[in-house]
N, C-alpha and C positions, 0 to 999 in steps of 0.2 A: 504493499499499499504506500508506503513511504518512497519507492522508487518510482511508483507511478506518479505520485504527486510531483517529485522533483523533475521527472521527464517531461510531464505536462507543462511545468513552469518553463523548461528550457525551450519548449517547442513554442510557447507564447511569446517568451521573450525574442526568439528567432522571428517570429511574425511581426513584432513591433519594429525590430532593427531593420530588416528587410523593406518594409513598408516605408520608413522614414528616410531611409539611405538612398532608395532605388526610386520609389514612384514619384514623377515628374510634378505631381501636385506640391510636392514638399520641398522639390529643388527647382522652382519656378526660372525659366529661362528669361533673357531679357526681354523678349516679346511680351509674355504673359505677366512677368512682374511690374508691367506698366499699368497692369488693370488692377485696381484697387480691390473690386470684387473678388479675384482669386485671391489675393494675398488675406483678405480676412477669411474667406472660406478654408483656405489651407491652414490658417491658425487654428480656428475654432474646430475644425474635424480632426486636426492632429490632437488636440487637447482632449476632445472627447473618446478618439480612439485609444488614447494612452489611459484615460480613465477607466474605460471598459473592460480593457485587456487587463489592467490590475484588479479589476473586481472580479473578473473570470478567474483568476487564480485562487481567489477565497471559495470558489465553487467546485472546484474539483473534486474533492472529497463525496460530495453529495449529487454529482451527476454520472452518468455513464459516459463513455468515449463519444457516442454518437450525438449525444445531448451536447457535448462541449464542443465538437465539431460544428453543429448546427449553429450554435451561438457563436462561435468563432466566424462563421460565414456572415453571420450578422453583423459582427463588429466590422468586418473588412468591407462589407456593402455600405458601410458610411460613407464611403468615397463617393458612391453614386446617390446617396440622399439628397442632394442639391441639383436640381435640374440645370443650373448653370454649368455644372460639370459633367457628372455622368461617366462611368468607365465600365463597360460591359465586360472587359478582359481581366480585369483583377477581381480574382475569386479563390476561395478554397477549394481545391479538388480531392474530392474523396477517394480513400482507397477503394480499390475492385471490390473486396469482399462486402462491402457495404452498399454496393452500388445495383442491388437487386431493382427489378423494375416490375410493374403488373403488366400484363400482356396486350396493352393498349397504347396507343399515341393518339393525341389530341392536336386538332388543327384550329388556332385562333382566329376567330373572325370579331368584328366589331360587337355582334351580336351574341355572343359566347364562345364556347369551346366544343368541338365536334369531335366524335371518334372518326379517326380517317384512316386508322391500320390498326390491324389486330394481328397477334400471332396465330397464324393458322396452322395447327399442328395438334399433337396428341396430348392436349391438356384438357382439363375436366370443364373449364368454360367454352372451350373453343366453338361448338356449335352454337351455343347460346349467343356468343359474341357476333358470330356472323350475321344473326337476325337483327343486330343493334348496329351495326356498322353504319355510320353518318348519322346516329341520333347525337342530340345535344346533351352535355353534361349538365345536370342541375345541382347535385349535391354529392358530397361524399361522408358517409357516416352521418347522415342529416344536416351537414354544415352546408348551407348554401353557398353556391360559387362565388358571389359578390364578397361575402364575409371572408372564405377562405383565401381569394385573391389579394384581397387587402393584406391578411395577414402574411401572405408569401411574399409581397413586396418588401417587407421588412428585411426578409433573409436573402434576397437575391441581388446580385450585381445587374446593372444595367445602364444603357446609353440615355434612353429615354423611355416614356410610357408605352409605346409600341413594344420597344425591346423588353421590357418587364412582362408585359402580357405573354410575348414568346417564351419566354423563360417560364412563366407560370404554366404555360401548355406542357412543358417538357417535365417540370418538377412535381406536378399533380398526379403522375404516373409513377413516383419513386418513394417507397415506404418510409425512408430514411427522413424525407420531408414532412411527410405526414406526421411521423413520429416527433420531430423536432417541433412540428404546431400543436402537439398534443390531440391531433385529430384520430390517431390509432394509440394504444398503449405498449405495443410491443412491435418490434420490426417482423414478426410472424402473423400480426394480426390479419384477418382477410376481411378489409371492409367492404361497405356496401355502397356501390355506385348507381345514383339514381339518373335515369337518362330519359330524355323525352324524344319520340321520334318524329318525323316530319308531318305526321296527322294528329299530333299532340298527345298521344297515348304514352303513358308513364310507365317504366318498367325499372325494375331494382334487382341488380345481380351483385353477388358476393365473389370478390377476386382473390385469388392467390397470387403471390408474387413468384416471379422467375428470375433465375441467376441471369445475368447480363450477357455472358458469353455466348456468342451466336445469334443474339438478338438481333431480329429483322431480317433473318434469311429466308425463313418461311413466313410470308405475310400475306394479307387480303387487304385490299384497298380500294376506295373509290376515286382516286385520282385519275384525271384524263391521261390519254395516250403521251400527250406532250410531256407529263409529269413522270413518264414511266421510269426514269432513272432515279427516282426519289426515293430510295430505299435506304433507311438507316440500319447501319450495321454498327455494332459495339465492338471495340476491340477489348481484349482482355489486358493489355498493356496501357490502356487509355481509355478507361472505362467511361469518362464523363464528356468526351469528345463524339462528334458526329463524325463519321468515316463513312465515303460512299464506297460500293462495290467498284466503281470506277469514278476518278476525280472528274472526267469528262467524257463526252460523246461526240463524235462528226458525223453526221447524217444528211446525205442529201437525197431531199424527199421530191422524187422525180414528178410525181402527179402535180405537186404545187411549185415546182421549179423554185425550191427553197434549199439553201445550205443552213442546216440547223446546228448551230454549235453549242452543246450545253456544257457549262461549266459549274458542277455541282460544289466543287470546293478548289480553292488555289493552292492546297498542299500539294503540289507539284515540284518536285525537286529539279534540279539541272538535268541530272541524267533521264528522268523521264520526259521532261520536256522536249530535251535536244534529241533522243533516241526514239521517241514515240510522237509526241503531240506536234512538235514543229515538223516533222517529215510528211505526217498525216495531214494536218492542215495545209501546208505548201501545195500537196497534191491535190488537195480539194479545190483549193483557189485556182490551180493552174487548170482545172477542167470547168471552173467558170468562165475561165478565159476563151478556152476552146468553144464555149457556148456563146460565146460573144458577150459576156457579161449580162446577160439577160436575167441572170439568177438574183433571187434577194439572200441576203445574208442576215440569218437571224442569230446574235450572240445572247444567249440566255443565261443570265447569272442570278434567275429567281431562286431565292431559298440559299444561296450561296453564301455561308456563315464567314468566308475569308481564307485565310492561309499566309502564303508567302508575299509580301507586297511588291516585290520586283517581277512576279510572274505576270501581271498585267500589262506591263511595260514590254515584256519580252513577246507576248500574244500580239499587242500592238502592232509589234514592229513586223511582224509576219505578212501584214496587208499593205506595208507600203509600197512595195513593187506594183501592187493591183490598183490604186487608187485613181489611177487617170482612165482606169476602164469602168470602174462602177460610177453609175450615175446617180443623179438625185432620187432619193426615195429607194436606194437598193440596200441600205445598211440599217439594221434595226438591233436594239438593245433591249431585253425584257428584264425588267426589276420587279422586287415586290418589297413586302414589309421583311421578308428574311433575307434581304441584301445586306450584307454587313461586312465591316472591316476591310480586307482587301476587294471584296465584292463593290464597295465603293470607290477604292483606287482604281478599279476597272473602268467603272462609269466616267469619272474624271478624266481617266487617261484617254478614253476613245472619244470623249465629247470634245477635248481639247485637239486631238489629231484630226479627226474626220467628221465628215458632214453626216453625222449618226442621229436616228430618231429615237428617243428614249421612250419607251412605252411599258406601261404597267401601273403600278400603286407604289405610293410614298414609302421609303425604305425606313426600316429601323435604325441602320446605320447613318452615322452622321460624317459631314464633310471634315469637320474637324474632331478627333478622336485619340485617345492615348491607347498605344498598342505596342507591339514589339515586345513581347513579353519574355520573362525570364521565369524559370521554374525552381522555386526554392523547396527542397525536401524536408518535410517535419518527420523527424525518424522516429518519434514514439507511436504515432498512428499510422505511418507509412502514407500520409497525405502530403499534399504539396499546397504552396502558395503560388499561385500564378500571379505575377505582378508586373503591370506595364513599365515598360524602360523609356518611352519618349512620348511626346505629343506631335500627334501629326495635324498641325496647324499651318495652312498654305496660304492664307489670307489674313488680313490684318483684324485681330480679334476686337471685338467689343461684347458688353454684356448683352445686348440686344440680339446680336447673331448667334450667340452661343445657348440662348435660353431655348429649352424644350424642343420642339420640332424645327426651330428656324434654319438649323444647319444640316437638317437631313434632306434627302433628294426627292424632290417632286418631278415626275416625268414630263417630258413634253406633252404626251397623249396619256391622260389618266383613264384607264378602265378598270373599273372595280371588279374584283373576284368574290362573288358574293356565296352564301352558303347554298342558294338554290343553284349556281353553277356547279359547286361542288357535287351536291346530290344528284346532278344529271350527268356528273362526268363531262363537263364542258370546261374549255379553256377560252374564255372571251379574249382575252389579251392576246393569244396567240392567232385566234380567229380573225381578229381586226387586221393584223398584219396581212393575212390572206387575200382580204379585200383591196388592198391598196395597190396601186399603179407605179411602176417605175418611169420616172422623169427622163429627161434628156441626159446624155452623157456627159461629165465633166470636160471642158477643154483642155 
């Protein structure tokens, strides 16, 4: 018991030292230091984090490791607690053995959370869940979603309120967060999920949790074909990160004369880019040239949570030899609320380099954001503190521009993706592009 207490105190001190020495909020550069709002917020946040970390040391003996980690996550989330700042990158990453999940995933819309993916396998609830696919989540263990989401906001890191809703959609399917909010009394408890179908019928189902390993490999989903690669798989070595079966796909849709470049994640290292993505994309663009540049090109970064910031620039560079060929109305980029981090960098890069039309819905990711993370291992619980190392600010900052959604990206053409579209397996954003005509070629 004494070893546990001293080990936990060492981990808490490591979190404090790492945050205060590495996070850019507490080492403001020349540009941001001119903003009095930032200086005041940095001082008050540092004092509050220090106070709460000290108080957490006094709770070690009375709390379980999961409870302490959830509380630690809440303290780290104080960095995101002011809409002026927001940091969706800095967070506590839980060890894999704590990261079981219920066999469902939820999609967030402004009207609520909808079950959009289930584990489709030999599980007790599998057949019943199939019947509920597409239903709206109303409550967990009798606690209504608005109340639950409000509680979850205190525990989660986020850039703005859209990002917070996306995080909530992911975390309500993980027992450790429900346990941390006292919605379930143990990690093994099977909570009751109350759902409402499209006809207004209400159903309640009790779900058991599943180990994360292999999660997402056998699924059922209502996503339309243009979202077909949107399959979440959990890695045993990186339990809380979304990894795609493939980080990208490049498909020529002959019936529409569209080259669809779907980038699910920018976690594409130099080897993968140089040996696979670059030659594949170069060949696809050469085929566009042979067809006389009649092809529309769609770069799809919807639900792209980011990755390596240098990849968007390399991707943009592949198009340079072809830009005199592609005419006005040839290039499109699809974005949505799930576009974040390096996904935002891609939008900025292509918008600066080319005459590209941005289509979709407003992003959760911000133009100005904290990122370039470092992972600090917390030895006792085998968890990590993921902490931003830099501030990605490429324009003159002021409090007005940094507030809430002011610095997220609004598309040139806003096409909502509604629950009715989702339930009908439609993709109105992609379908809008199908209706557009290519203009004259560039001189």
